[in-house]
Backbone as JSON Lines, residues from 0, in Angstrom:
{"i":0,"aa":"M","n":[14.21,-13.64,-6.86],"ca":[14.71,-12.89,-7.98],"c":[13.82,-11.67,-8.22]}
{"i":1,"aa":"I","n":[14.43,-10.54,-8.51],"ca":[13.68,-9.31,-8.76],"c":[13.45,-9.16,-10.26]}
{"i":2,"aa":"A","n":[12.21,-8.97,-10.62],"ca":[11.87,-8.83,-12.05],"c":[12.52,-7.58,-12.62]}
{"i":3,"aa":"R","n":[12.9,-7.64,-13.88],"ca":[13.55,-6.5,-14.52],"c":[12.64,-5.27,-14.55]}
{"i":4,"aa":"H","n":[11.33,-5.48,-14.6],"ca":[10.39,-4.37,-14.71],"c":[9.99,-3.8,-13.35]}
{"i":5,"aa":"A","n":[10.61,-4.27,-12.28],"ca":[10.21,-3.85,-10.94],"c":[10.31,-2.34,-10.79]}
{"i":6,"aa":"V","n":[9.24,-1.73,-10.27],"ca":[9.25,-0.3,-10.0],"c":[9.6,-0.03,-8.54]}
{"i":7,"aa":"I","n":[9.5,-1.07,-7.7],"ca":[9.94,-1.01,-6.31],"c":[10.71,-2.3,-6.04]}
{"i":8,"aa":"R","n":[11.82,-2.18,-5.4],"ca":[12.61,-3.37,-5.04],"c":[12.44,-3.61,-3.55]}
{"i":9,"aa":"W","n":[11.84,-4.75,-3.22],"ca":[11.62,-5.11,-1.82],"c":[12.94,-5.55,-1.21]}
{"i":10,"aa":"G","n":[13.16,-5.13,0.03],"ca":[14.34,-5.56,0.75],"c":[14.3,-5.1,2.19]}
{"i":11,"aa":"E","n":[15.32,-5.48,2.92],"ca":[15.39,-5.19,4.35],"c":[15.19,-3.71,4.69]}
{"i":12,"aa":"P","n":[15.69,-2.77,3.89],"ca":[15.49,-1.35,4.23],"c":[14.02,-0.93,4.31]}
{"i":13,"aa":"L","n":[13.12,-1.71,3.71],"ca":[11.7,-1.37,3.74],"c":[10.97,-1.96,4.95]}
{"i":14,"aa":"L","n":[11.63,-2.82,5.71],"ca":[10.99,-3.43,6.87],"c":[10.77,-2.4,7.97]}
{"i":15,"aa":"L","n":[9.65,-2.54,8.67],"ca":[9.3,-1.63,9.76],"c":[9.29,-2.32,11.13]}
{"i":16,"aa":"G","n":[9.37,-3.64,11.16],"ca":[9.44,-4.35,12.42],"c":[8.11,-4.81,13.0]}
{"i":17,"aa":"V","n":[7.02,-4.5,12.33],"ca":[5.71,-5.01,12.72],"c":[5.37,-6.09,11.7]}
{"i":18,"aa":"G","n":[5.25,-7.32,12.17],"ca":[5.12,-8.46,11.27],"c":[4.06,-8.34,10.2]}
{"i":19,"aa":"F","n":[2.82,-8.05,10.58],"ca":[1.76,-8.01,9.57],"c":[1.96,-6.85,8.6]}
{"i":20,"aa":"V","n":[2.51,-5.74,9.09],"ca":[2.77,-4.59,8.2],"c":[3.82,-4.99,7.17]}
{"i":21,"aa":"D","n":[4.9,-5.58,7.62],"ca":[5.95,-5.98,6.69],"c":[5.47,-7.03,5.69]}
{"i":22,"aa":"R","n":[4.68,-8.01,6.17],"ca":[4.15,-9.02,5.23],"c":[3.22,-8.37,4.2]}
{"i":23,"aa":"D","n":[2.32,-7.5,4.68],"ca":[1.39,-6.82,3.76],"c":[2.14,-5.93,2.78]}
{"i":24,"aa":"H","n":[3.16,-5.24,3.26],"ca":[3.92,-4.36,2.38],"c":[4.68,-5.16,1.32]}
{"i":25,"aa":"C","n":[5.25,-6.31,1.71],"ca":[5.92,-7.16,0.73],"c":[4.95,-7.59,-0.37]}
{"i":26,"aa":"E","n":[3.76,-7.99,0.05],"ca":[2.74,-8.38,-0.92],"c":[2.32,-7.19,-1.79]}
{"i":27,"aa":"A","n":[2.21,-6.02,-1.19],"ca":[1.84,-4.82,-1.95],"c":[2.9,-4.5,-3.0]}
{"i":28,"aa":"V","n":[4.16,-4.61,-2.63],"ca":[5.24,-4.34,-3.59],"c":[5.16,-5.31,-4.76]}
{"i":29,"aa":"E","n":[4.95,-6.59,-4.47],"ca":[4.8,-7.57,-5.55],"c":[3.64,-7.2,-6.46]}
{"i":30,"aa":"M","n":[2.52,-6.79,-5.87],"ca":[1.35,-6.43,-6.66],"c":[1.6,-5.17,-7.48]}
{"i":31,"aa":"I","n":[2.24,-4.16,-6.89],"ca":[2.55,-2.92,-7.61],"c":[3.45,-3.23,-8.8]}
{"i":32,"aa":"N","n":[4.45,-4.07,-8.61],"ca":[5.33,-4.43,-9.73],"c":[4.57,-5.15,-10.83]}
{"i":33,"aa":"R","n":[3.66,-6.03,-10.45],"ca":[2.85,-6.73,-11.45],"c":[1.92,-5.75,-12.17]}
{"i":34,"aa":"L","n":[1.34,-4.81,-11.42],"ca":[0.46,-3.8,-12.03],"c":[1.22,-2.94,-13.04]}
{"i":35,"aa":"A","n":[2.43,-2.57,-12.72],"ca":[3.22,-1.74,-13.63],"c":[3.54,-2.46,-14.93]}
{"i":36,"aa":"A","n":[3.69,-3.78,-14.87],"ca":[4.03,-4.56,-16.05],"c":[2.81,-5.03,-16.84]}
{"i":37,"aa":"A","n":[1.65,-5.04,-16.2],"ca":[0.44,-5.59,-16.83],"c":[-0.21,-4.58,-17.77]}
{"i":38,"aa":"S","n":[-1.21,-5.05,-18.48],"ca":[-2.01,-4.17,-19.33],"c":[-3.39,-4.8,-19.51]}
{"i":39,"aa":"G","n":[-4.3,-3.99,-20.02],"ca":[-5.63,-4.46,-20.37],"c":[-6.39,-5.11,-19.24]}
{"i":40,"aa":"A","n":[-7.05,-6.22,-19.56],"ca":[-7.9,-6.92,-18.6],"c":[-7.1,-7.43,-17.41]}
{"i":41,"aa":"E","n":[-5.84,-7.83,-17.64],"ca":[-5.01,-8.3,-16.53],"c":[-4.77,-7.16,-15.53]}
{"i":42,"aa":"R","n":[-4.48,-5.97,-16.04],"ca":[-4.25,-4.82,-15.14],"c":[-5.51,-4.5,-14.36]}
{"i":43,"aa":"L","n":[-6.65,-4.55,-14.99],"ca":[-7.91,-4.28,-14.3],"c":[-8.15,-5.29,-13.18]}
{"i":44,"aa":"E","n":[-7.94,-6.57,-13.47],"ca":[-8.12,-7.61,-12.45],"c":[-7.14,-7.4,-11.29]}
{"i":45,"aa":"L","n":[-5.89,-7.11,-11.61],"ca":[-4.88,-6.88,-10.58],"c":[-5.2,-5.62,-9.75]}
{"i":46,"aa":"A","n":[-5.71,-4.59,-10.4],"ca":[-6.06,-3.36,-9.69],"c":[-7.18,-3.61,-8.68]}
{"i":47,"aa":"R","n":[-8.15,-4.39,-9.07],"ca":[-9.23,-4.74,-8.14],"c":[-8.68,-5.53,-6.95]}
{"i":48,"aa":"A","n":[-7.79,-6.47,-7.23],"ca":[-7.18,-7.26,-6.15],"c":[-6.33,-6.37,-5.25]}
{"i":49,"aa":"F","n":[-5.62,-5.42,-5.84],"ca":[-4.79,-4.51,-5.05],"c":[-5.65,-3.62,-4.15]}
{"i":50,"aa":"A","n":[-6.75,-3.13,-4.67],"ca":[-7.65,-2.29,-3.87],"c":[-8.18,-3.09,-2.68]}
{"i":51,"aa":"H","n":[-8.52,-4.34,-2.92],"ca":[-9.0,-5.22,-1.83],"c":[-7.88,-5.44,-0.8]}
{"i":52,"aa":"H","n":[-6.68,-5.7,-1.28],"ca":[-5.52,-5.88,-0.4],"c":[-5.33,-4.63,0.47]}
{"i":53,"aa":"C","n":[-5.4,-3.47,-0.15],"ca":[-5.21,-2.22,0.59],"c":[-6.29,-2.03,1.65]}
{"i":54,"aa":"A","n":[-7.53,-2.29,1.31],"ca":[-8.62,-2.13,2.26],"c":[-8.39,-3.03,3.48]}
{"i":55,"aa":"E","n":[-7.99,-4.26,3.24],"ca":[-7.74,-5.19,4.35],"c":[-6.53,-4.75,5.18]}
{"i":56,"aa":"H","n":[-5.47,-4.35,4.51],"ca":[-4.26,-3.9,5.21],"c":[-4.56,-2.65,6.04]}
{"i":57,"aa":"F","n":[-5.25,-1.69,5.43],"ca":[-5.56,-0.45,6.15],"c":[-6.4,-0.74,7.38]}
{"i":58,"aa":"A","n":[-7.34,-1.66,7.28],"ca":[-8.18,-2.01,8.44],"c":[-7.33,-2.6,9.56]}
{"i":59,"aa":"R","n":[-6.39,-3.48,9.21],"ca":[-5.51,-4.07,10.23],"c":[-4.64,-2.99,10.87]}
{"i":60,"aa":"E","n":[-4.13,-2.11,10.05],"ca":[-3.26,-1.05,10.55],"c":[-4.04,-0.09,11.46]}
{"i":61,"aa":"E","n":[-5.25,0.24,11.07],"ca":[-6.08,1.14,11.87],"c":[-6.47,0.48,13.19]}
{"i":62,"aa":"E","n":[-6.68,-0.82,13.18],"ca":[-6.97,-1.54,14.43],"c":[-5.76,-1.44,15.37]}
{"i":63,"aa":"M","n":[-4.56,-1.59,14.81],"ca":[-3.36,-1.46,15.62],"c":[-3.26,-0.04,16.19]}
{"i":64,"aa":"M","n":[-3.57,0.95,15.39],"ca":[-3.51,2.34,15.86],"c":[-4.47,2.57,17.02]}
{"i":65,"aa":"V","n":[-5.67,2.04,16.9],"ca":[-6.66,2.19,17.96],"c":[-6.17,1.5,19.23]}
{"i":66,"aa":"K","n":[-5.71,0.26,19.1],"ca":[-5.28,-0.52,20.27],"c":[-4.08,0.1,20.99]}
{"i":67,"aa":"T","n":[-3.23,0.81,20.26],"ca":[-2.04,1.39,20.89],"c":[-2.23,2.87,21.24]}
{"i":68,"aa":"G","n":[-3.4,3.42,20.94],"ca":[-3.65,4.83,21.25],"c":[-2.83,5.78,20.41]}
{"i":69,"aa":"F","n":[-2.64,5.43,19.14],"ca":[-1.8,6.25,18.25],"c":[-2.34,7.67,18.15]}
{"i":70,"aa":"F","n":[-1.45,8.63,18.34],"ca":[-1.81,10.04,18.43],"c":[-2.29,10.65,17.12]}
{"i":71,"aa":"A","n":[-1.94,10.04,15.99],"ca":[-2.31,10.62,14.69],"c":[-3.2,9.67,13.9]}
{"i":72,"aa":"L","n":[-4.11,9.01,14.6],"ca":[-5.01,8.06,13.94],"c":[-5.81,8.72,12.83]}
{"i":73,"aa":"E","n":[-6.43,9.84,13.11],"ca":[-7.33,10.47,12.12],"c":[-6.61,10.86,10.83]}
{"i":74,"aa":"P","n":[-5.46,11.56,10.88],"ca":[-4.8,11.89,9.61],"c":[-4.35,10.64,8.84]}
{"i":75,"aa":"H","n":[-3.91,9.62,9.55],"ca":[-3.48,8.4,8.88],"c":[-4.68,7.7,8.24]}
{"i":76,"aa":"R","n":[-5.78,7.61,8.98],"ca":[-7.01,7.01,8.45],"c":[-7.51,7.82,7.25]}
{"i":77,"aa":"D","n":[-7.45,9.14,7.34],"ca":[-7.89,9.98,6.22],"c":[-7.07,9.7,4.96]}
{"i":78,"aa":"E","n":[-5.77,9.47,5.14],"ca":[-4.92,9.15,3.98],"c":[-5.32,7.8,3.39]}
{"i":79,"aa":"H","n":[-5.63,6.85,4.23],"ca":[-6.11,5.56,3.73],"c":[-7.39,5.74,2.91]}
{"i":80,"aa":"M","n":[-8.31,6.52,3.43],"ca":[-9.58,6.76,2.73],"c":[-9.33,7.44,1.38]}
{"i":81,"aa":"R","n":[-8.41,8.4,1.36],"ca":[-8.09,9.11,0.12],"c":[-7.55,8.14,-0.92]}
{"i":82,"aa":"V","n":[-6.64,7.26,-0.5],"ca":[-6.04,6.32,-1.44],"c":[-7.06,5.31,-1.95]}
{"i":83,"aa":"L","n":[-7.92,4.82,-1.08],"ca":[-8.97,3.9,-1.54],"c":[-9.89,4.58,-2.54]}
{"i":84,"aa":"G","n":[-10.22,5.84,-2.31],"ca":[-11.03,6.59,-3.27],"c":[-10.31,6.75,-4.6]}
{"i":85,"aa":"Q","n":[-9.01,7.04,-4.52],"ca":[-8.22,7.19,-5.74],"c":[-8.16,5.87,-6.51]}
{"i":86,"aa":"L","n":[-8.0,4.77,-5.79],"ca":[-7.99,3.46,-6.46],"c":[-9.32,3.17,-7.14]}
{"i":87,"aa":"D","n":[-10.42,3.55,-6.51],"ca":[-11.73,3.39,-7.14],"c":[-11.8,4.17,-8.44]}
{"i":88,"aa":"E","n":[-11.29,5.4,-8.44],"ca":[-11.28,6.22,-9.66],"c":[-10.41,5.59,-10.74]}
{"i":89,"aa":"V","n":[-9.26,5.08,-10.36],"ca":[-8.37,4.44,-11.32],"c":[-9.03,3.19,-11.91]}
{"i":90,"aa":"I","n":[-9.69,2.41,-11.09],"ca":[-10.38,1.22,-11.59],"c":[-11.46,1.62,-12.59]}
{"i":91,"aa":"R","n":[-12.19,2.68,-12.29],"ca":[-13.21,3.15,-13.26],"c":[-12.55,3.58,-14.56]}
{"i":92,"aa":"S","n":[-11.4,4.23,-14.47],"ca":[-10.68,4.64,-15.68],"c":[-10.22,3.41,-16.47]}
{"i":93,"aa":"L","n":[-9.73,2.41,-15.77],"ca":[-9.33,1.17,-16.45],"c":[-10.53,0.52,-17.13]}
{"i":94,"aa":"E","n":[-11.66,0.51,-16.45],"ca":[-12.88,-0.06,-17.04],"c":[-13.3,0.7,-18.29]}
{"i":95,"aa":"G","n":[-12.96,1.99,-18.35],"ca":[-13.27,2.81,-19.52],"c":[-12.24,2.73,-20.63]}
{"i":96,"aa":"G","n":[-11.2,1.94,-20.42],"ca":[-10.22,1.74,-21.48],"c":[-8.91,2.5,-21.31]}
{"i":97,"aa":"D","n":[-8.79,3.33,-20.3],"ca":[-7.54,4.05,-20.04],"c":[-6.54,3.06,-19.45]}
{"i":98,"aa":"S","n":[-5.29,3.13,-19.86],"ca":[-4.28,2.21,-19.35],"c":[-3.76,2.62,-17.97]}
{"i":99,"aa":"C","n":[-3.91,3.9,-17.62],"ca":[-3.42,4.42,-16.34],"c":[-1.96,4.06,-16.13]}
{"i":100,"aa":"A","n":[-1.19,4.01,-17.21],"ca":[0.19,3.53,-17.17],"c":[1.06,4.35,-16.22]}
{"i":101,"aa":"E","n":[0.94,5.67,-16.27],"ca":[1.78,6.5,-15.41],"c":[1.42,6.32,-13.94]}
{"i":102,"aa":"Y","n":[0.15,6.12,-13.65],"ca":[-0.26,5.9,-12.27],"c":[0.45,4.68,-11.69]}
{"i":103,"aa":"F","n":[0.45,3.57,-12.44],"ca":[1.03,2.34,-11.94],"c":[2.56,2.31,-12.0]}
{"i":104,"aa":"A","n":[3.15,3.01,-12.95],"ca":[4.6,3.01,-13.08],"c":[5.29,4.08,-12.23]}
{"i":105,"aa":"V","n":[4.56,5.17,-11.91],"ca":[5.18,6.3,-11.22],"c":[4.43,6.69,-9.96]}
{"i":106,"aa":"D","n":[3.17,7.07,-10.11],"ca":[2.42,7.65,-8.99],"c":[2.22,6.69,-7.83]}
{"i":107,"aa":"L","n":[1.75,5.49,-8.1],"ca":[1.49,4.52,-7.04],"c":[2.78,4.09,-6.33]}
{"i":108,"aa":"P","n":[3.84,3.74,-7.06],"ca":[5.08,3.39,-6.35],"c":[5.62,4.55,-5.51]}
{"i":109,"aa":"Q","n":[5.55,5.75,-6.04],"ca":[6.02,6.92,-5.29],"c":[5.19,7.11,-4.03]}
{"i":110,"aa":"W","n":[3.86,6.99,-4.14],"ca":[3.0,7.12,-2.96],"c":[3.36,6.05,-1.93]}
{"i":111,"aa":"F","n":[3.5,4.8,-2.37],"ca":[3.79,3.72,-1.44],"c":[5.07,4.01,-0.66]}
{"i":112,"aa":"L","n":[6.13,4.36,-1.37],"ca":[7.41,4.6,-0.7],"c":[7.34,5.78,0.25]}
{"i":113,"aa":"E","n":[6.65,6.85,-0.14],"ca":[6.52,8.0,0.74],"c":[5.66,7.69,1.95]}
{"i":114,"aa":"H","n":[4.55,6.99,1.75],"ca":[3.66,6.64,2.85],"c":[4.38,5.71,3.84]}
{"i":115,"aa":"R","n":[5.11,4.75,3.33],"ca":[5.86,3.84,4.17],"c":[6.93,4.58,4.97]}
{"i":116,"aa":"A","n":[7.61,5.53,4.33],"ca":[8.71,6.25,4.99],"c":[8.24,7.3,5.98]}
{"i":117,"aa":"T","n":[6.98,7.68,5.9],"ca":[6.48,8.73,6.79],"c":[5.43,8.17,7.74]}
{"i":118,"aa":"M","n":[4.22,8.09,7.3],"ca":[3.11,7.67,8.17],"c":[3.3,6.27,8.75]}
{"i":119,"aa":"D","n":[3.66,5.31,7.91],"ca":[3.8,3.94,8.41],"c":[5.03,3.79,9.3]}
{"i":120,"aa":"Y","n":[6.08,4.53,9.01],"ca":[7.29,4.49,9.85],"c":[6.96,4.97,11.26]}
{"i":121,"aa":"V","n":[6.28,6.11,11.35],"ca":[5.92,6.67,12.65],"c":[4.92,5.76,13.37]}
{"i":122,"aa":"T","n":[3.92,5.3,12.65],"ca":[2.89,4.44,13.24],"c":[3.49,3.15,13.79]}
{"i":123,"aa":"S","n":[4.33,2.49,13.0],"ca":[4.93,1.23,13.44],"c":[5.85,1.45,14.64]}
{"i":124,"aa":"G","n":[6.65,2.5,14.6],"ca":[7.53,2.8,15.73],"c":[6.74,3.07,17.0]}
{"i":125,"aa":"F","n":[5.67,3.83,16.88],"ca":[4.82,4.13,18.03],"c":[4.22,2.84,18.59]}
{"i":126,"aa":"A","n":[3.69,2.01,17.69],"ca":[3.06,0.76,18.15],"c":[4.06,-0.11,18.89]}
{"i":127,"aa":"L","n":[5.26,-0.25,18.35],"ca":[6.28,-1.07,19.0],"c":[6.69,-0.47,20.34]}
{"i":128,"aa":"D","n":[6.8,0.84,20.4],"ca":[7.15,1.52,21.65],"c":[6.05,1.42,22.7]}
{"i":129,"aa":"H","n":[4.82,1.15,22.25],"ca":[3.68,1.08,23.16],"c":[3.14,-0.34,23.33]}
{"i":130,"aa":"G","n":[4.05,-1.31,23.2],"ca":[3.73,-2.68,23.56],"c":[3.07,-3.53,22.51]}
{"i":131,"aa":"W","n":[3.05,-3.1,21.26],"ca":[2.4,-3.92,20.23],"c":[3.15,-5.23,20.04]}
{"i":132,"aa":"V","n":[2.43,-6.33,20.12],"ca":[2.98,-7.65,19.8],"c":[1.9,-8.41,19.03]}
{"i":133,"aa":"E","n":[2.36,-9.25,18.13],"ca":[1.4,-10.03,17.34],"c":[1.14,-11.35,18.0]}
């Protein structure tokens, strides 16, 4: 069941065909939806968990890029680094009492969908075309 407050609706159109990417993305969507609905200490705890999830996912994705010889590894890795830095800033803002409501309801979901539709789409397609198997 999809929560009424969902800012992203997970479904087949978001699948990319790489198992760990799709599993991680499904978990990310669940976390983003929870972050958008949360507040206060709960949002801070969830944001820390989301940052950890992203760091682990990005590392797995970058390992896949290296193993398949992905042509745009550096720009994709740079985007991961940028987002992790942004999440660190948001967590500091949450620690300072800012709700960061617009970030979690608008900016983060928009980034996720755009990143998935561009960088992750190309990366996953390349990996599959170059023999990636789990």
